[in-house]
Backbone as JSON, one array per atom type, in Angstrom:
{
  "sequence": "MKQDSERGKDVIHNVERKAHLHLFVRKFKEVEGIPQDYVYLGSVATFSDTAKGECPVSMNFAIPEVPEDLYNDFITNVDKTKVE",
  "N": [[13.35, 4.35, 2.82], [14.22, 7.22, 4.71], [12.72, 8.98, 7.43], [13.5, 11.66, 7.73], [14.54, 12.38, 5.28], [14.24, 14.13, 2.11], [12.51, 12.79, 0.36], [11.2, 11.12, 2.18], [9.92, 13.05, 3.78], [8.22, 14.14, 1.84], [6.5, 11.97, 1.36], [5.43, 11.39, 3.92], [4.27, 13.85, 4.64], [2.51, 14.37, 2.57], [0.11, 15.69, 1.82], [0.35, 18.38, 2.71], [2.67, 19.04, 1.28], [1.88, 18.75, -1.27], [2.37, 16.39, -2.68], [1.68, 13.79, -4.75], [0.41, 10.65, -4.02], [0.15, 7.26, -4.96], [-1.49, 4.19, -4.62], [-0.56, 0.87, -4.96], [-1.26, -2.53, -4.74], [-0.74, -6.0, -3.84], [-1.8, -9.32, -3.26], [-0.23, -11.62, -2.96], [3.27, -12.05, -3.26], [4.45, -13.9, -4.96], [3.09, -16.69, -6.77], [3.37, -20.01, -6.94], [5.98, -19.6, -7.9], [5.62, -17.6, -9.78], [5.65, -14.21, -10.34], [3.24, -11.97, -9.04], [0.72, -9.72, -10.27], [0.28, -6.21, -9.57], [-2.44, -4.35, -8.14], [-4.08, -1.39, -8.83], [-5.15, 0.93, -6.51], [-5.72, 3.59, -6.24], [-5.43, 7.15, -5.53], [-3.89, 8.22, -2.5], [-3.77, 9.47, 0.9], [-1.54, 10.36, 3.44], [-1.62, 9.7, 6.94], [0.06, 11.69, 8.74], [0.93, 11.65, 11.42], [1.22, 9.02, 12.04], [3.54, 7.87, 11.15], [6.24, 5.66, 11.53], [9.39, 4.3, 12.46], [12.35, 3.48, 10.48], [13.61, 2.94, 7.27], [12.35, 0.21, 6.6], [9.85, 2.84, 6.58], [6.86, 2.82, 8.31], [3.39, 3.54, 7.94], [0.04, 4.89, 8.19], [-2.59, 5.15, 5.8], [-5.14, 7.12, 4.24], [-7.43, 5.71, 2.21], [-9.07, 5.23, -1.01], [-12.45, 3.99, -1.42], [-12.53, 0.51, -1.45], [-13.39, -1.87, -3.91], [-15.92, -4.27, -3.14], [-15.58, -7.04, -3.85], [-12.83, -7.2, -4.31], [-11.83, -6.43, -1.82], [-12.84, -8.55, -0.21], [-11.43, -10.67, -1.37], [-8.81, -10.0, -0.62], [-8.88, -10.21, 2.17], [-9.19, -12.86, 2.75], [-7.59, -16.0, 3.5], [-7.13, -17.9, 1.64], [-5.4, -19.32, -1.0], [-6.31, -19.17, -4.09], [-5.19, -20.28, -6.33], [-4.21, -22.71, -5.61], [-6.28, -24.31, -4.93], [-8.16, -27.16, -5.58]],
  "CA": [[13.58, 5.76, 2.97], [14.29, 7.73, 6.09], [11.71, 10.0, 7.66], [14.03, 13.02, 7.6], [14.99, 12.66, 3.91], [13.23, 14.89, 1.37], [11.51, 11.83, -0.12], [10.42, 10.73, 3.35], [9.05, 14.17, 4.14], [7.17, 14.24, 0.82], [5.53, 10.89, 1.56], [4.77, 11.55, 5.23], [3.51, 15.1, 4.65], [2.13, 14.52, 1.16], [-0.98, 16.66, 1.61], [0.92, 19.72, 2.85], [3.69, 19.25, 0.25], [1.24, 18.52, -2.57], [3.0, 15.23, -3.32], [0.62, 12.83, -5.07], [0.76, 9.26, -3.75], [-0.75, 6.29, -5.56], [-1.32, 2.92, -3.94], [-0.63, -0.38, -5.69], [-1.18, -3.63, -3.78], [-0.91, -7.36, -4.33], [-2.03, -10.23, -2.14], [0.93, -12.49, -2.87], [4.42, -11.65, -4.07], [4.56, -14.94, -6.0], [2.28, -17.89, -6.65], [4.08, -21.08, -7.65], [7.16, -19.04, -8.55], [5.25, -16.59, -10.76], [5.35, -12.92, -9.71], [1.85, -11.55, -9.2], [0.5, -8.33, -10.66], [-0.24, -5.25, -8.61], [-3.73, -3.76, -8.43], [-4.08, 0.03, -8.5], [-6.29, 1.31, -5.68], [-6.01, 5.02, -6.38], [-4.66, 8.16, -4.81], [-4.01, 8.09, -1.05], [-3.23, 10.54, 1.74], [-0.88, 9.84, 4.63], [-1.85, 10.25, 8.27], [1.46, 11.96, 9.05], [1.27, 11.35, 12.81], [1.36, 7.57, 12.23], [4.82, 7.41, 10.61], [7.11, 5.03, 12.53], [10.51, 3.51, 11.98], [13.25, 3.93, 9.42], [14.09, 1.93, 6.3], [11.26, 0.99, 6.04], [8.95, 3.64, 7.41], [5.47, 2.36, 8.19], [2.42, 4.61, 8.22], [-1.33, 4.63, 7.78], [-3.08, 5.98, 4.7], [-6.56, 7.2, 3.9], [-7.51, 5.15, 0.86], [-10.41, 5.27, -1.58], [-13.24, 2.79, -1.14], [-12.08, -0.66, -2.2], [-14.52, -2.69, -4.35], [-16.21, -5.34, -2.2], [-14.99, -8.31, -4.25], [-11.38, -7.1, -4.1], [-11.64, -6.45, -0.37], [-13.06, -9.92, 0.26], [-10.31, -11.49, -1.83], [-7.61, -9.69, 0.16], [-8.96, -10.58, 3.58], [-9.23, -14.31, 2.91], [-6.27, -16.62, 3.51], [-7.1, -18.97, 0.65], [-4.7, -19.11, -2.26], [-7.21, -19.82, -5.05], [-4.45, -21.01, -7.36], [-3.86, -24.03, -5.12], [-7.51, -25.04, -4.61], [-8.51, -28.04, -6.7]],
  "C": [[13.67, 6.11, 4.45], [13.29, 8.87, 6.23], [12.23, 11.41, 7.43], [14.6, 13.34, 6.22], [13.9, 13.47, 3.2], [12.14, 13.96, 0.84], [10.6, 11.39, 1.03], [9.45, 11.81, 3.77], [7.91, 14.34, 3.14], [6.09, 13.19, 1.03], [4.73, 11.11, 2.85], [3.85, 12.77, 5.25], [2.98, 15.4, 3.24], [1.03, 15.55, 0.92], [-0.41, 18.08, 1.65], [1.91, 20.04, 1.73], [3.17, 19.05, -1.17], [1.95, 17.43, -3.38], [1.91, 14.18, -3.52], [1.12, 11.41, -4.86], [-0.3, 8.35, -4.35], [-0.45, 4.92, -4.98], [-1.56, 1.74, -4.88], [-0.44, -1.5, -4.67], [-1.22, -4.97, -4.52], [-1.01, -8.27, -3.12], [-0.81, -11.11, -1.9], [2.05, -11.94, -3.74], [4.56, -12.6, -5.25], [3.56, -16.04, -5.71], [2.93, -18.93, -7.56], [5.23, -20.53, -8.5], [6.88, -17.96, -9.58], [4.91, -15.29, -10.04], [3.92, -12.49, -10.02], [1.76, -10.07, -9.53], [0.01, -7.5, -9.49], [-1.6, -4.76, -9.09], [-3.67, -2.31, -7.97], [-5.34, 0.37, -7.71], [-6.64, 2.79, -5.76], [-5.08, 5.89, -5.57], [-4.92, 8.02, -3.31], [-3.43, 9.32, -0.36], [-2.69, 9.91, 3.02], [-1.43, 10.5, 5.9], [-0.46, 10.47, 8.86], [1.85, 11.61, 10.48], [1.44, 9.85, 13.06], [2.7, 7.03, 11.72], [5.72, 6.89, 11.73], [8.24, 4.3, 11.82], [11.31, 4.19, 10.89], [13.61, 2.74, 8.54], [13.61, 0.51, 6.59], [10.55, 1.84, 7.09], [7.56, 3.04, 7.22], [4.55, 3.5, 8.57], [1.05, 4.18, 7.74], [-1.73, 5.62, 6.7], [-4.59, 6.02, 4.7], [-6.64, 6.74, 2.46], [-8.93, 5.29, 0.32], [-11.16, 3.98, -1.22], [-12.78, 1.65, -2.06], [-13.31, -1.46, -2.63], [-14.68, -3.92, -3.45], [-15.55, -6.66, -2.58], [-13.48, -8.31, -4.05], [-11.06, -7.15, -2.61], [-11.78, -7.87, 0.18], [-11.93, -10.85, -0.16], [-9.07, -11.26, -0.97], [-7.69, -10.14, 1.61], [-9.07, -12.08, 3.8], [-7.82, -14.87, 2.84], [-6.12, -17.68, 2.43], [-6.35, -18.51, -0.59], [-5.49, -19.88, -3.31], [-6.46, -20.6, -6.13], [-4.1, -22.42, -6.91], [-5.08, -24.86, -4.74], [-7.87, -25.9, -5.83], [-9.99, -28.22, -6.8]]
}
């Protein structure tokens, strides 16, 4: 999206525009050729002053508290599917 498009403005200024954003994440796109599922983290709010770039636009979000086990899984570099 572009920052100046209506969709871009809704995402970047979601609080002011009352646009509800929901965050889904996954650690790996694929593991051994198998697409991985997304995990729903909840509703988020954009820090509008952090939006940078075009197609894609990157920005920071305020997110809900992430469960400790999920957080620890995401910050490790180990692909558990390849550990024997």
